[in-house]
Each structure stands twice: as C-alpha cells, then as structure tokens.
N, C-alpha and C positions, 0 to 999 in steps of 0.2 A: 135314836133318833133325837126329833122334835126338838133340833137346835134351829132357831132362827134361821133365815134364809135370805141372806141379801141377794133379792131377786134380779137386780140389775149386774150385781158382780157375777152373780151364775151363768146370767144370757149372755155376757161378754166374755164367760171364760169358755163357754161353747161355741162362741163366735157367730151367734146366732141374734137375728134382728127382735125387734119386737114382736114384729107380724108373725116370723118362727117358732117364737115362744107360746105366741099365742094359739096357734095352730097345733100344738103339743097338748097345750092344755086345755084345747077346747073354748076358750075364750076370746075375745076381741081385744083389737091392738090396746085400746083406751083400759082396758081392765088391767093389761098389763103393765100401763103407765103409770095405774093407779096402785098396783101392788109395790113397783119400784119408786114410786113416792111414800111409801111406808103404812098404806094400807094390807092389815092382815088379812094374808090369806084364810079361807074358810073352807069344810069339809073336802071335797074331791079335790080340787086345787091346791089345798096347804099339804095334802099326802102326797100329791103328784109331784111338789115343791121338792117336799122332802126326799123323795123314790130319787128323783135326779139329782139334787144335789148329793147324797151319799154315793150315786154311782158315780159322780165326776169325781169326786172325796178319794173312793177305792181307785179309780183309776189313775189320778195324780200323782196317789202314794204306791202304785205299783211301775208309774214311769218313775219314782225317786228311785225305788229299790235295785229297778233296773240300772239307773244310770252310776248309780254306788257299786253295784256289781262289778259293772263294766270296768269304773275306774278302780277296784280293788284287781280284777285279774287284768287290767294294764300296767298295774304297778308290780304286779309279784311277776310278771313276764318280761318286764325291762331291767338291767341294772342303773345304777346309777347315772351313766352315763346314756341314758336313755337309748341304749341298745337291747334289742331280745336276748336272754341270756344265750353261752354260746358260742355267739356271732363278736366275742371282743379279737 
C-alpha cells in the first residue's frame, strides 16, 4: 500500500460528501477539507484512507475484469453479423 491517496478523487469516486467521509474516518468536515487541500494524513486517518483506497482499487479492478469477461463471452457467442452462433 503506502501509495499517496488523492482524498478528493477517492471521496468523489465513492460518491460521498465530505461529511460522509468525515464520519467514516471519525473526523470533522473541515479536516477532510484540509486533507483534500493537500495536508498529509497522519496516524490512523492515513491508515484508514489507505485501506479505503485499496478496497476501491480492488473493486474497480474486479469490475473491469468482469466487463472484459462479459465482452469476451459476448464475442465468442456471436458470429461476424452479430447473430448468436447457429442462428444463421
């Protein structure tokens, strides 16, 4: 882990408000605002942000893999004309 976390991008990708992220981290909204403005997180806050960011990265990777799988599967079940094989 230990990658720098873009707090605003993380929050926005989750669809959360500053208040929601603050509640998740046990902070107040002004602290989240400072983090988004570049203040480095410390201690448990830094660890929690890393955990949230890593879980989000894993979720996004799984979604991308699922899309690739579905696209491959759709491509294998269709002929060049877009018809399912055997229905020509």
